[in-house]
mmCIF file of the N, C-alpha and C atoms, coordinates in Angstrom:
data_MODEL
# 
_entry.id   MODEL 
# 
loop_
_atom_site.group_PDB 
_atom_site.id 
_atom_site.type_symbol 
_atom_site.label_atom_id 
_atom_site.label_alt_id 
_atom_site.label_comp_id 
_atom_site.label_asym_id 
_atom_site.label_entity_id 
_atom_site.label_seq_id 
_atom_site.pdbx_PDB_ins_code 
_atom_site.Cartn_x 
_atom_site.Cartn_y 
_atom_site.Cartn_z 
_atom_site.occupancy 
_atom_site.B_iso_or_equiv 
_atom_site.pdbx_formal_charge 
_atom_site.auth_seq_id 
_atom_site.auth_comp_id 
_atom_site.auth_asym_id 
_atom_site.auth_atom_id 
_atom_site.pdbx_PDB_model_num 
ATOM 1   N N  . MET A 1 1  ? 115.976 100.041 97.310  1.00 0.00 ? 1  MET A N  1 
ATOM 2   C CA . MET A 1 1  ? 115.577 100.074 95.929  1.00 0.00 ? 1  MET A CA 1 
ATOM 3   C C  . MET A 1 1  ? 116.063 101.365 95.264  1.00 0.00 ? 1  MET A C  1 
ATOM 4   N N  . PHE A 1 2  ? 115.880 102.481 95.970  1.00 0.00 ? 2  PHE A N  1 
ATOM 5   C CA . PHE A 1 2  ? 116.316 103.750 95.389  1.00 0.00 ? 2  PHE A CA 1 
ATOM 6   C C  . PHE A 1 2  ? 117.833 103.794 95.253  1.00 0.00 ? 2  PHE A C  1 
ATOM 7   N N  . LEU A 1 3  ? 118.530 103.179 96.221  1.00 0.00 ? 3  LEU A N  1 
ATOM 8   C CA . LEU A 1 3  ? 119.992 103.114 96.138  1.00 0.00 ? 3  LEU A CA 1 
ATOM 9   C C  . LEU A 1 3  ? 120.418 102.301 94.919  1.00 0.00 ? 3  LEU A C  1 
ATOM 10  N N  . ALA A 1 4  ? 119.752 101.175 94.694  1.00 0.00 ? 4  ALA A N  1 
ATOM 11  C CA . ALA A 1 4  ? 120.092 100.338 93.542  1.00 0.00 ? 4  ALA A CA 1 
ATOM 12  C C  . ALA A 1 4  ? 119.840 101.094 92.239  1.00 0.00 ? 4  ALA A C  1 
ATOM 13  N N  . LEU A 1 5  ? 118.705 101.759 92.156  1.00 0.00 ? 5  LEU A N  1 
ATOM 14  C CA . LEU A 1 5  ? 118.410 102.520 90.938  1.00 0.00 ? 5  LEU A CA 1 
ATOM 15  C C  . LEU A 1 5  ? 119.409 103.658 90.739  1.00 0.00 ? 5  LEU A C  1 
ATOM 16  N N  . SER A 1 6  ? 119.789 104.297 91.833  1.00 0.00 ? 6  SER A N  1 
ATOM 17  C CA . SER A 1 6  ? 120.775 105.377 91.740  1.00 0.00 ? 6  SER A CA 1 
ATOM 18  C C  . SER A 1 6  ? 122.127 104.843 91.271  1.00 0.00 ? 6  SER A C  1 
ATOM 19  N N  . LEU A 1 7  ? 122.528 103.699 91.837  1.00 0.00 ? 7  LEU A N  1 
ATOM 20  C CA . LEU A 1 7  ? 123.808 103.113 91.419  1.00 0.00 ? 7  LEU A CA 1 
ATOM 21  C C  . LEU A 1 7  ? 123.776 102.676 89.960  1.00 0.00 ? 7  LEU A C  1 
ATOM 22  N N  . MET A 1 8  ? 122.619 102.164 89.506  1.00 0.00 ? 8  MET A N  1 
ATOM 23  C CA . MET A 1 8  ? 122.499 101.789 88.099  1.00 0.00 ? 8  MET A CA 1 
ATOM 24  C C  . MET A 1 8  ? 122.652 103.032 87.205  1.00 0.00 ? 8  MET A C  1 
ATOM 25  N N  . ALA A 1 9  ? 122.002 104.125 87.610  1.00 0.00 ? 9  ALA A N  1 
ATOM 26  C CA . ALA A 1 9  ? 122.099 105.360 86.825  1.00 0.00 ? 9  ALA A CA 1 
ATOM 27  C C  . ALA A 1 9  ? 123.529 105.901 86.833  1.00 0.00 ? 9  ALA A C  1 
ATOM 28  N N  . ILE A 1 10 ? 124.165 105.852 88.004  1.00 0.00 ? 10 ILE A N  1 
ATOM 29  C CA . ILE A 1 10 ? 125.558 106.326 88.100  1.00 0.00 ? 10 ILE A CA 1 
ATOM 30  C C  . ILE A 1 10 ? 126.469 105.456 87.241  1.00 0.00 ? 10 ILE A C  1 
ATOM 31  N N  . GLY A 1 11 ? 126.285 104.131 87.338  1.00 0.00 ? 11 GLY A N  1 
ATOM 32  C CA . GLY A 1 11 ? 127.097 103.222 86.525  1.00 0.00 ? 11 GLY A CA 1 
ATOM 33  C C  . GLY A 1 11 ? 126.887 103.460 85.042  1.00 0.00 ? 11 GLY A C  1 
ATOM 34  N N  . GLY A 1 12 ? 125.631 103.689 84.648  1.00 0.00 ? 12 GLY A N  1 
ATOM 35  C CA . GLY A 1 12 ? 125.359 103.988 83.246  1.00 0.00 ? 12 GLY A CA 1 
ATOM 36  C C  . GLY A 1 12 ? 125.999 105.291 82.807  1.00 0.00 ? 12 GLY A C  1 
ATOM 37  N N  . GLY A 1 13 ? 125.909 106.300 83.678  1.00 0.00 ? 13 GLY A N  1 
ATOM 38  C CA . GLY A 1 13 ? 126.529 107.586 83.347  1.00 0.00 ? 13 GLY A CA 1 
ATOM 39  C C  . GLY A 1 13 ? 128.037 107.484 83.253  1.00 0.00 ? 13 GLY A C  1 
ATOM 40  N N  . VAL A 1 14 ? 128.656 106.772 84.194  1.00 0.00 ? 14 VAL A N  1 
ATOM 41  C CA . VAL A 1 14 ? 130.113 106.594 84.161  1.00 0.00 ? 14 VAL A CA 1 
ATOM 42  C C  . VAL A 1 14 ? 130.519 105.849 82.888  1.00 0.00 ? 14 VAL A C  1 
ATOM 43  N N  . SER A 1 15 ? 129.752 104.808 82.564  1.00 0.00 ? 15 SER A N  1 
ATOM 44  C CA . SER A 1 15 ? 130.065 104.024 81.368  1.00 0.00 ? 15 SER A CA 1 
ATOM 45  C C  . SER A 1 15 ? 129.934 104.874 80.104  1.00 0.00 ? 15 SER A C  1 
ATOM 46  N N  . LEU A 1 16 ? 128.861 105.631 79.994  1.00 0.00 ? 16 LEU A N  1 
ATOM 47  C CA . LEU A 1 16 ? 128.688 106.488 78.818  1.00 0.00 ? 16 LEU A CA 1 
ATOM 48  C C  . LEU A 1 16 ? 129.763 107.559 78.736  1.00 0.00 ? 16 LEU A C  1 
ATOM 49  N N  . TRP A 1 17 ? 130.147 108.120 79.876  1.00 0.00 ? 17 TRP A N  1 
ATOM 50  C CA . TRP A 1 17 ? 131.202 109.129 79.883  1.00 0.00 ? 17 TRP A CA 1 
ATOM 51  C C  . TRP A 1 17 ? 132.525 108.521 79.437  1.00 0.00 ? 17 TRP A C  1 
ATOM 52  N N  . GLY A 1 18 ? 132.790 107.285 79.925  1.00 0.00 ? 18 GLY A N  1 
ATOM 53  C CA . GLY A 1 18 ? 134.020 106.608 79.516  1.00 0.00 ? 18 GLY A CA 1 
ATOM 54  C C  . GLY A 1 18 ? 134.038 106.307 78.029  1.00 0.00 ? 18 GLY A C  1 
ATOM 55  N N  . ILE A 1 19 ? 132.878 105.943 77.481  1.00 0.00 ? 19 ILE A N  1 
ATOM 56  C CA . ILE A 1 19 ? 132.791 105.683 76.037  1.00 0.00 ? 19 ILE A CA 1 
ATOM 57  C C  . ILE A 1 19 ? 133.002 106.982 75.254  1.00 0.00 ? 19 ILE A C  1 
ATOM 58  N N  . GLN A 1 20 ? 132.403 108.065 75.739  1.00 0.00 ? 20 GLN A N  1 
ATOM 59  C CA . GLN A 1 20 ? 132.529 109.350 75.048  1.00 0.00 ? 20 GLN A CA 1 
ATOM 60  C C  . GLN A 1 20 ? 133.976 109.842 75.058  1.00 0.00 ? 20 GLN A C  1 
ATOM 61  N N  . GLN A 1 21 ? 134.665 109.626 76.164  1.00 0.00 ? 21 GLN A N  1 
ATOM 62  C CA . GLN A 1 21 ? 136.052 110.092 76.289  1.00 0.00 ? 21 GLN A CA 1 
ATOM 63  C C  . GLN A 1 21 ? 137.067 109.079 75.749  1.00 0.00 ? 21 GLN A C  1 
ATOM 64  N N  . HIS A 1 22 ? 136.575 107.937 75.282  1.00 0.00 ? 22 HIS A N  1 
ATOM 65  C CA . HIS A 1 22 ? 137.435 106.863 74.762  1.00 0.00 ? 22 HIS A CA 1 
ATOM 66  C C  . HIS A 1 22 ? 138.391 106.344 75.836  1.00 0.00 ? 22 HIS A C  1 
ATOM 67  N N  . ILE A 1 23 ? 137.875 106.217 77.056  1.00 0.00 ? 23 ILE A N  1 
ATOM 68  C CA . ILE A 1 23 ? 138.656 105.661 78.168  1.00 0.00 ? 23 ILE A CA 1 
ATOM 69  C C  . ILE A 1 23 ? 138.004 104.323 78.534  1.00 0.00 ? 23 ILE A C  1 
ATOM 70  N N  . THR A 1 24 ? 138.611 103.261 78.058  1.00 0.00 ? 24 THR A N  1 
ATOM 71  C CA . THR A 1 24 ? 138.012 101.931 78.209  1.00 0.00 ? 24 THR A CA 1 
ATOM 72  C C  . THR A 1 24 ? 137.871 101.528 79.672  1.00 0.00 ? 24 THR A C  1 
ATOM 73  N N  . SER A 1 25 ? 138.868 101.849 80.497  1.00 0.00 ? 25 SER A N  1 
ATOM 74  C CA . SER A 1 25 ? 138.821 101.407 81.894  1.00 0.00 ? 25 SER A CA 1 
ATOM 75  C C  . SER A 1 25 ? 137.653 102.053 82.644  1.00 0.00 ? 25 SER A C  1 
ATOM 76  N N  . ILE A 1 26 ? 137.341 103.290 82.349  1.00 0.00 ? 26 ILE A N  1 
ATOM 77  C CA . ILE A 1 26 ? 136.214 103.950 83.012  1.00 0.00 ? 26 ILE A CA 1 
ATOM 78  C C  . ILE A 1 26 ? 134.895 103.384 82.489  1.00 0.00 ? 26 ILE A C  1 
ATOM 79  N N  . ALA A 1 27 ? 134.819 103.115 81.201  1.00 0.00 ? 27 ALA A N  1 
ATOM 80  C CA . ALA A 1 27 ? 133.606 102.511 80.648  1.00 0.00 ? 27 ALA A CA 1 
ATOM 81  C C  . ALA A 1 27 ? 133.369 101.137 81.269  1.00 0.00 ? 27 ALA A C  1 
ATOM 82  N N  . LEU A 1 28 ? 134.425 100.361 81.429  1.00 0.00 ? 28 LEU A N  1 
ATOM 83  C CA . LEU A 1 28 ? 134.301 99.043  82.053  1.00 0.00 ? 28 LEU A CA 1 
ATOM 84  C C  . LEU A 1 28 ? 133.941 99.154  83.537  1.00 0.00 ? 28 LEU A C  1 
ATOM 85  N N  . THR A 1 29 ? 134.447 100.184 84.202  1.00 0.00 ? 29 THR A N  1 
ATOM 86  C CA . THR A 1 29 ? 134.096 100.399 85.606  1.00 0.00 ? 29 THR A CA 1 
ATOM 87  C C  . THR A 1 29 ? 132.600 100.650 85.741  1.00 0.00 ? 29 THR A C  1 
ATOM 88  N N  . GLY A 1 30 ? 132.047 101.450 84.859  1.00 0.00 ? 30 GLY A N  1 
ATOM 89  C CA . GLY A 1 30 ? 130.606 101.694 84.862  1.00 0.00 ? 30 GLY A CA 1 
ATOM 90  C C  . GLY A 1 30 ? 129.822 100.413 84.636  1.00 0.00 ? 30 GLY A C  1 
ATOM 91  N N  . LEU A 1 31 ? 130.292 99.583  83.712  1.00 0.00 ? 31 LEU A N  1 
ATOM 92  C CA . LEU A 1 31 ? 129.627 98.310  83.449  1.00 0.00 ? 31 LEU A CA 1 
ATOM 93  C C  . LEU A 1 31 ? 129.742 97.356  84.641  1.00 0.00 ? 31 LEU A C  1 
ATOM 94  N N  . VAL A 1 32 ? 130.865 97.396  85.332  1.00 0.00 ? 32 VAL A N  1 
ATOM 95  C CA . VAL A 1 32 ? 131.037 96.563  86.531  1.00 0.00 ? 32 VAL A CA 1 
ATOM 96  C C  . VAL A 1 32 ? 130.070 97.021  87.623  1.00 0.00 ? 32 VAL A C  1 
ATOM 97  N N  . ILE A 1 33 ? 129.880 98.322  87.760  1.00 0.00 ? 33 ILE A N  1 
ATOM 98  C CA . ILE A 1 33 ? 128.913 98.835  88.736  1.00 0.00 ? 33 ILE A CA 1 
ATOM 99  C C  . ILE A 1 33 ? 127.517 98.338  88.401  1.00 0.00 ? 33 ILE A C  1 
ATOM 100 N N  . ILE A 1 34 ? 127.143 98.434  87.132  1.00 0.00 ? 34 ILE A N  1 
ATOM 101 C CA . ILE A 1 34 ? 125.819 97.961  86.710  1.00 0.00 ? 34 ILE A CA 1 
ATOM 102 C C  . ILE A 1 34 ? 125.686 96.464  86.957  1.00 0.00 ? 34 ILE A C  1 
ATOM 103 N N  . GLY A 1 35 ? 126.703 95.693  86.601  1.00 0.00 ? 35 GLY A N  1 
ATOM 104 C CA . GLY A 1 35 ? 126.669 94.249  86.799  1.00 0.00 ? 35 GLY A CA 1 
ATOM 105 C C  . GLY A 1 35 ? 126.572 93.859  88.263  1.00 0.00 ? 35 GLY A C  1 
ATOM 106 N N  . THR A 1 36 ? 127.290 94.561  89.111  1.00 0.00 ? 36 THR A N  1 
ATOM 107 C CA . THR A 1 36 ? 127.249 94.276  90.550  1.00 0.00 ? 36 THR A CA 1 
ATOM 108 C C  . THR A 1 36 ? 125.859 94.542  91.113  1.00 0.00 ? 36 THR A C  1 
ATOM 109 N N  . VAL A 1 37 ? 125.257 95.635  90.690  1.00 0.00 ? 37 VAL A N  1 
ATOM 110 C CA . VAL A 1 37 ? 123.898 95.947  91.150  1.00 0.00 ? 37 VAL A CA 1 
ATOM 111 C C  . VAL A 1 37 ? 122.917 94.881  90.661  1.00 0.00 ? 37 VAL A C  1 
ATOM 112 N N  . CYS A 1 38 ? 123.061 94.454  89.416  1.00 0.00 ? 38 CYS A N  1 
ATOM 113 C CA . CYS A 1 38 ? 122.148 93.430  88.878  1.00 0.00 ? 38 CYS A CA 1 
ATOM 114 C C  . CYS A 1 38 ? 122.270 92.117  89.638  1.00 0.00 ? 38 CYS A C  1 
ATOM 115 N N  . VAL A 1 39 ? 123.481 91.679  89.915  1.00 0.00 ? 39 VAL A N  1 
ATOM 116 C CA . VAL A 1 39 ? 123.681 90.417  90.634  1.00 0.00 ? 39 VAL A CA 1 
ATOM 117 C C  . VAL A 1 39 ? 123.152 90.521  92.059  1.00 0.00 ? 39 VAL A C  1 
ATOM 118 N N  . SER A 1 40 ? 123.449 91.622  92.742  1.00 0.00 ? 40 SER A N  1 
ATOM 119 C CA . SER A 1 40 ? 122.960 91.769  94.117  1.00 0.00 ? 40 SER A CA 1 
ATOM 120 C C  . SER A 1 40 ? 121.441 91.864  94.140  1.00 0.00 ? 40 SER A C  1 
ATOM 121 N N  . TRP A 1 41 ? 120.867 92.534  93.145  1.00 0.00 ? 41 TRP A N  1 
ATOM 122 C CA . TRP A 1 41 ? 119.411 92.625  93.047  1.00 0.00 ? 41 TRP A CA 1 
ATOM 123 C C  . TRP A 1 41 ? 118.830 91.227  92.847  1.00 0.00 ? 41 TRP A C  1 
ATOM 124 N N  . TRP A 1 42 ? 119.431 90.379  92.022  1.00 0.00 ? 42 TRP A N  1 
ATOM 125 C CA . TRP A 1 42 ? 118.948 89.025  91.778  1.00 0.00 ? 42 TRP A CA 1 
ATOM 126 C C  . TRP A 1 42 ? 118.943 88.215  93.073  1.00 0.00 ? 42 TRP A C  1 
ATOM 127 N N  . PHE A 1 43 ? 120.055 88.281  93.838  1.00 0.00 ? 43 PHE A N  1 
ATOM 128 C CA . PHE A 1 43 ? 120.111 87.554  95.105  1.00 0.00 ? 43 PHE A CA 1 
ATOM 129 C C  . PHE A 1 43 ? 119.043 88.060  96.070  1.00 0.00 ? 43 PHE A C  1 
ATOM 130 N N  . TRP A 1 44 ? 118.812 89.364  96.115  1.00 0.00 ? 44 TRP A N  1 
ATOM 131 C CA . TRP A 1 44 ? 117.794 89.928  96.998  1.00 0.00 ? 44 TRP A CA 1 
ATOM 132 C C  . TRP A 1 44 ? 116.412 89.411  96.610  1.00 0.00 ? 44 TRP A C  1 
ATOM 133 N N  . VAL A 1 45 ? 116.124 89.381  95.319  1.00 0.00 ? 45 VAL A N  1 
ATOM 134 C CA . VAL A 1 45 ? 114.821 88.891  94.853  1.00 0.00 ? 45 VAL A CA 1 
ATOM 135 C C  . VAL A 1 45 ? 114.649 87.415  95.216  1.00 0.00 ? 45 VAL A C  1 
ATOM 136 N N  . MET A 1 46 ? 115.688 86.606  95.051  1.00 0.00 ? 46 MET A N  1 
ATOM 137 C CA . MET A 1 46 ? 115.599 85.183  95.408  1.00 0.00 ? 46 MET A CA 1 
ATOM 138 C C  . MET A 1 46 ? 115.356 85.015  96.909  1.00 0.00 ? 46 MET A C  1 
ATOM 139 N N  . PHE A 1 47 ? 115.994 85.844  97.729  1.00 0.00 ? 47 PHE A N  1 
ATOM 140 C CA . PHE A 1 47 ? 115.775 85.792  99.180  1.00 0.00 ? 47 PHE A CA 1 
ATOM 141 C C  . PHE A 1 47 ? 114.330 86.147  99.516  1.00 0.00 ? 47 PHE A C  1 
ATOM 142 N N  . ILE A 1 48 ? 113.790 87.167  98.872  1.00 0.00 ? 48 ILE A N  1 
ATOM 143 C CA . ILE A 1 48 ? 112.409 87.582  99.124  1.00 0.00 ? 48 ILE A CA 1 
ATOM 144 C C  . ILE A 1 48 ? 111.436 86.494  98.690  1.00 0.00 ? 48 ILE A C  1 
ATOM 145 N N  . ILE A 1 49 ? 111.689 85.866  97.545  1.00 0.00 ? 49 ILE A N  1 
ATOM 146 C CA . ILE A 1 49 ? 110.807 84.790  97.088  1.00 0.00 ? 49 ILE A CA 1 
ATOM 147 C C  . ILE A 1 49 ? 110.831 83.632  98.071  1.00 0.00 ? 49 ILE A C  1 
ATOM 148 N N  . ARG A 1 50 ? 112.017 83.268  98.564  1.00 0.00 ? 50 ARG A N  1 
ATOM 149 C CA . ARG A 1 50 ? 112.125 82.183  99.545  1.00 0.00 ? 50 ARG A CA 1 
ATOM 150 C C  . ARG A 1 50 ? 111.363 82.529  100.816 1.00 0.00 ? 50 ARG A C  1 
ATOM 151 N N  . THR A 1 51 ? 111.482 83.763  101.271 1.00 0.00 ? 51 THR A N  1 
ATOM 152 C CA . THR A 1 51 ? 110.771 84.201  102.472 1.00 0.00 ? 51 THR A CA 1 
ATOM 153 C C  . THR A 1 51 ? 109.260 84.153  102.250 1.00 0.00 ? 51 THR A C  1 
ATOM 154 N N  . MET A 1 52 ? 108.807 84.603  101.087 1.00 0.00 ? 52 MET A N  1 
ATOM 155 C CA . MET A 1 52 ? 107.370 84.586  100.796 1.00 0.00 ? 52 MET A CA 1 
ATOM 156 C C  . MET A 1 52 ? 106.838 83.161  100.721 1.00 0.00 ? 52 MET A C  1 
ATOM 157 N N  . MET A 1 53 ? 107.602 82.239  100.163 1.00 0.00 ? 53 MET A N  1 
ATOM 158 C CA . MET A 1 53 ? 107.172 80.841  100.096 1.00 0.00 ? 53 MET A CA 1 
ATOM 159 C C  . MET A 1 53 ? 107.050 80.246  101.495 1.00 0.00 ? 53 MET A C  1 
ATOM 160 N N  . ALA A 1 54 ? 107.997 80.568  102.378 1.00 0.00 ? 54 ALA A N  1 
ATOM 161 C CA . ALA A 1 54 ? 107.930 80.069  103.755 1.00 0.00 ? 54 ALA A CA 1 
ATOM 162 C C  . ALA A 1 54 ? 106.703 80.634  104.472 1.00 0.00 ? 54 ALA A C  1 
ATOM 163 N N  . LEU A 1 55 ? 106.437 81.916  104.290 1.00 0.00 ? 55 LEU A N  1 
ATOM 164 C CA . LEU A 1 55 ? 105.250 82.519  104.902 1.00 0.00 ? 55 LEU A CA 1 
ATOM 165 C C  . LEU A 1 55 ? 103.971 81.910  104.344 1.00 0.00 ? 55 LEU A C  1 
ATOM 166 N N  . ASN A 1 56 ? 103.959 81.636  103.053 1.00 0.00 ? 56 ASN A N  1 
ATOM 167 C CA . ASN A 1 56 ? 102.797 81.020  102.429 1.00 0.00 ? 56 ASN A CA 1 
ATOM 168 C C  . ASN A 1 56 ? 102.554 79.625  103.005 1.00 0.00 ? 56 ASN A C  1 
ATOM 169 N N  . ASN A 1 57 ? 103.605 78.843  103.172 1.00 0.00 ? 57 ASN A N  1 
ATOM 170 C CA . ASN A 1 57 ? 103.461 77.501  103.729 1.00 0.00 ? 57 ASN A CA 1 
ATOM 171 C C  . ASN A 1 57 ? 102.940 77.552  105.161 1.00 0.00 ? 57 ASN A C  1 
ATOM 172 N N  . ARG A 1 58 ? 103.454 78.491  105.954 1.00 0.00 ? 58 ARG A N  1 
ATOM 173 C CA . ARG A 1 58 ? 102.965 78.638  107.333 1.00 0.00 ? 58 ARG A CA 1 
ATOM 174 C C  . ARG A 1 58 ? 101.496 79.043  107.356 1.00 0.00 ? 58 ARG A C  1 
ATOM 175 N N  . THR A 1 59 ? 101.113 79.903  106.442 1.00 0.00 ? 59 THR A N  1 
ATOM 176 C CA . THR A 1 59 ? 99.719  80.346  106.376 1.00 0.00 ? 59 THR A CA 1 
ATOM 177 C C  . THR A 1 59 ? 98.801  79.185  106.008 1.00 0.00 ? 59 THR A C  1 
ATOM 178 N N  . VAL A 1 60 ? 99.218  78.378  105.055 1.00 0.00 ? 60 VAL A N  1 
ATOM 179 C CA . VAL A 1 60 ? 98.409  77.223  104.652 1.00 0.00 ? 60 VAL A CA 1 
ATOM 180 C C  . VAL A 1 60 ? 98.227  76.275  105.828 1.00 0.00 ? 60 VAL A C  1 
ATOM 181 N N  . LEU A 1 61 ? 99.300  76.029  106.586 1.00 0.00 ? 61 LEU A N  1 
ATOM 182 C CA . LEU A 1 61 ? 99.194  75.153  107.753 1.00 0.00 ? 61 LEU A CA 1 
ATOM 183 C C  . LEU A 1 61 ? 98.241  75.742  108.790 1.00 0.00 ? 61 LEU A C  1 
ATOM 184 N N  . SER A 1 62 ? 98.326  77.033  109.008 1.00 0.00 ? 62 SER A N  1 
ATOM 185 C CA . SER A 1 62 ? 97.439  77.683  109.976 1.00 0.00 ? 62 SER A CA 1 
ATOM 186 C C  . SER A 1 62 ? 95.989  77.607  109.517 1.00 0.00 ? 62 SER A C  1 
ATOM 187 N N  . LEU A 1 63 ? 95.757  77.794  108.226 1.00 0.00 ? 63 LEU A N  1 
ATOM 188 C CA . LEU A 1 63 ? 94.390  77.728  107.713 1.00 0.00 ? 63 LEU A CA 1 
ATOM 189 C C  . LEU A 1 63 ? 93.833  76.308  107.834 1.00 0.00 ? 63 LEU A C  1 
ATOM 190 N N  . THR A 1 64 ? 94.678  75.306  107.668 1.00 0.00 ? 64 THR A N  1 
ATOM 191 C CA . THR A 1 64 ? 94.241  73.913  107.839 1.00 0.00 ? 64 THR A CA 1 
ATOM 192 C C  . THR A 1 64 ? 93.813  73.679  109.280 1.00 0.00 ? 64 THR A C  1 
ATOM 193 N N  . GLU A 1 65 ? 94.599  74.204  110.235 1.00 0.00 ? 65 GLU A N  1 
ATOM 194 C CA . GLU A 1 65 ? 94.240  74.071  111.647 1.00 0.00 ? 65 GLU A CA 1 
ATOM 195 C C  . GLU A 1 65 ? 92.922  74.783  111.945 1.00 0.00 ? 65 GLU A C  1 
ATOM 196 N N  . ILE A 1 66 ? 92.728  75.943  111.362 1.00 0.00 ? 66 ILE A N  1 
ATOM 197 C CA . ILE A 1 66 ? 91.482  76.697  111.575 1.00 0.00 ? 66 ILE A CA 1 
ATOM 198 C C  . ILE A 1 66 ? 90.305  75.923  110.992 1.00 0.00 ? 66 ILE A C  1 
ATOM 199 N N  . GLN A 1 67 ? 90.497  75.323  109.831 1.00 0.00 ? 67 GLN A N  1 
ATOM 200 C CA . GLN A 1 67 ? 89.425  74.544  109.211 1.00 0.00 ? 67 GLN A CA 1 
ATOM 201 C C  . GLN A 1 67 ? 89.055  73.355  110.107 1.00 0.00 ? 67 GLN A C  1 
ATOM 202 N N  . GLU A 1 68 ? 90.046  72.708  110.698 1.00 0.00 ? 68 GLU A N  1 
ATOM 203 C CA . GLU A 1 68 ? 89.764  71.591  111.605 1.00 0.00 ? 68 GLU A CA 1 
ATOM 204 C C  . GLU A 1 68 ? 89.014  72.081  112.838 1.00 0.00 ? 68 GLU A C  1 
ATOM 205 N N  . ASP A 1 69 ? 89.431  73.214  113.380 1.00 0.00 ? 69 ASP A N  1 
ATOM 206 C CA . ASP A 1 69 ? 88.751  73.774  114.553 1.00 0.00 ? 69 ASP A CA 1 
ATOM 207 C C  . ASP A 1 69 ? 87.311  74.158  114.218 1.00 0.00 ? 69 ASP A C  1 
ATOM 208 N N  . LEU A 1 70 ? 87.096  74.730  113.027 1.00 0.00 ? 70 LEU A N  1 
ATOM 209 C CA . LEU A 1 70 ? 85.731  75.073  112.628 1.00 0.00 ? 70 LEU A CA 1 
ATOM 210 C C  . LEU A 1 70 ? 84.870  73.815  112.473 1.00 0.00 ? 70 LEU A C  1 
ATOM 211 N N  . GLY A 1 71 ? 85.464  72.733  112.005 1.00 0.00 ? 71 GLY A N  1 
ATOM 212 C CA . GLY A 1 71 ? 84.738  71.468  111.930 1.00 0.00 ? 71 GLY A CA 1 
ATOM 213 C C  . GLY A 1 71 ? 84.317  70.982  113.307 1.00 0.00 ? 71 GLY A C  1 
ATOM 214 N N  . THR A 1 72 ? 85.198  71.150  114.285 1.00 0.00 ? 72 THR A N  1 
ATOM 215 C CA . THR A 1 72 ? 84.877  70.768  115.661 1.00 0.00 ? 72 THR A CA 1 
ATOM 216 C C  . THR A 1 72 ? 83.751  71.632  116.211 1.00 0.00 ? 72 THR A C  1 
ATOM 217 N N  . VAL A 1 73 ? 83.816  72.931  115.951 1.00 0.00 ? 73 VAL A N  1 
ATOM 218 C CA . VAL A 1 73 ? 82.757  73.840  116.404 1.00 0.00 ? 73 VAL A CA 1 
ATOM 219 C C  . VAL A 1 73 ? 81.433  73.475  115.752 1.00 0.00 ? 73 VAL A C  1 
ATOM 220 N N  . LYS A 1 74 ? 81.454  73.123  114.491 1.00 0.00 ? 74 LYS A N  1 
ATOM 221 C CA . LYS A 1 74 ? 80.238  72.736  113.775 1.00 0.00 ? 74 LYS A CA 1 
ATOM 222 C C  . LYS A 1 74 ? 79.619  71.493  114.425 1.00 0.00 ? 74 LYS A C  1 
ATOM 223 N N  . ILE A 1 75 ? 80.443  70.527  114.760 1.00 0.00 ? 75 ILE A N  1 
ATOM 224 C CA . ILE A 1 75 ? 79.946  69.317  115.431 1.00 0.00 ? 75 ILE A CA 1 
ATOM 225 C C  . ILE A 1 75 ? 79.351  69.662  116.789 1.00 0.00 ? 75 ILE A C  1 
ATOM 226 N N  . LEU A 1 76 ? 80.020  70.516  117.537 1.00 0.00 ? 76 LEU A N  1 
ATOM 227 C CA . LEU A 1 76 ? 79.509  70.911  118.855 1.00 0.00 ? 76 LEU A CA 1 
ATOM 228 C C  . LEU A 1 76 ? 78.184  71.648  118.734 1.00 0.00 ? 76 LEU A C  1 
ATOM 229 N N  . LEU A 1 77 ? 78.067  72.524  117.710 1.00 0.00 ? 77 LEU A N  1 
ATOM 230 C CA . LEU A 1 77 ? 76.807  73.243  117.515 1.00 0.00 ? 77 LEU A CA 1 
ATOM 231 C C  . LEU A 1 77 ? 75.675  72.295  117.126 1.00 0.00 ? 77 LEU A C  1 
ATOM 232 N N  . LYS A 1 78 ? 75.965  71.295  116.323 1.00 0.00 ? 78 LYS A N  1 
ATOM 233 C CA . LYS A 1 78 ? 74.941  70.312  115.964 1.00 0.00 ? 78 LYS A CA 1 
ATOM 234 C C  . LYS A 1 78 ? 74.496  69.528  117.198 1.00 0.00 ? 78 LYS A C  1 
ATOM 235 N N  . GLU A 1 79 ? 75.456  69.157  118.050 1.00 0.00 ? 79 GLU A N  1 
ATOM 236 C CA . GLU A 1 79 ? 75.112  68.448  119.280 1.00 0.00 ? 79 GLU A CA 1 
ATOM 237 C C  . GLU A 1 79 ? 74.270  69.327  120.195 1.00 0.00 ? 79 GLU A C  1 
ATOM 238 N N  . TYR A 1 80 ? 74.629  70.592  120.293 1.00 0.00 ? 80 TYR A N  1 
ATOM 239 C CA . TYR A 1 80 ? 73.874  71.521  121.142 1.00 0.00 ? 80 TYR A CA 1 
ATOM 240 C C  . TYR A 1 80 ? 72.446  71.704  120.596 1.00 0.00 ? 80 TYR A C  1 
ATOM 241 N N  . ASP A 1 81 ? 72.358  71.843  119.267 1.00 0.00 ? 81 ASP A N  1 
ATOM 242 C CA . ASP A 1 81 ? 71.045  72.041  118.659 1.00 0.00 ? 81 ASP A CA 1 
ATOM 243 C C  . ASP A 1 81 ? 70.153  70.796  118.812 1.00 0.00 ? 81 ASP A C  1 
ATOM 244 N N  . SER A 1 82 ? 70.751  69.632  118.708 1.00 0.00 ? 82 SER A N  1 
ATOM 245 C CA . SER A 1 82 ? 69.957  68.397  118.839 1.00 0.00 ? 82 SER A CA 1 
ATOM 246 C C  . SER A 1 82 ? 69.551  68.136  120.294 1.00 0.00 ? 82 SER A C  1 
ATOM 247 N N  . SER A 1 83 ? 70.302  68.672  121.254 1.00 0.00 ? 83 SER A N  1 
ATOM 248 C CA . SER A 1 83 ? 69.953  68.460  122.674 1.00 0.00 ? 83 SER A CA 1 
ATOM 249 C C  . SER A 1 83 ? 68.843  69.420  123.130 1.00 0.00 ? 83 SER A C  1 
ATOM 250 N N  . ARG A 1 84 ? 68.552  70.442  122.384 1.00 0.00 ? 84 ARG A N  1 
ATOM 251 C CA . ARG A 1 84 ? 67.517  71.417  122.772 1.00 0.00 ? 84 ARG A CA 1 
ATOM 252 C C  . ARG A 1 84 ? 66.184  70.924  122.455 1.00 0.00 ? 84 ARG A C  1 
# 
């Protein structure tokens, strides 16, 4: 994250310097750096969201299994209580 922010700042600085010096190629290079960071950041965020969704689905399945097991324990406790 800090690398991405640093590259964005560097790209912005390069772009502003290129604009100030009236050097179009350097200004465009700065914009390309910013654009590359933005696109890579977008892909990283999509990967993280996909990973979080998979973890969420696994957690829901595990909680369903736990709920079923707790239902079984509840039945066993009722049977134990009624046998006393």
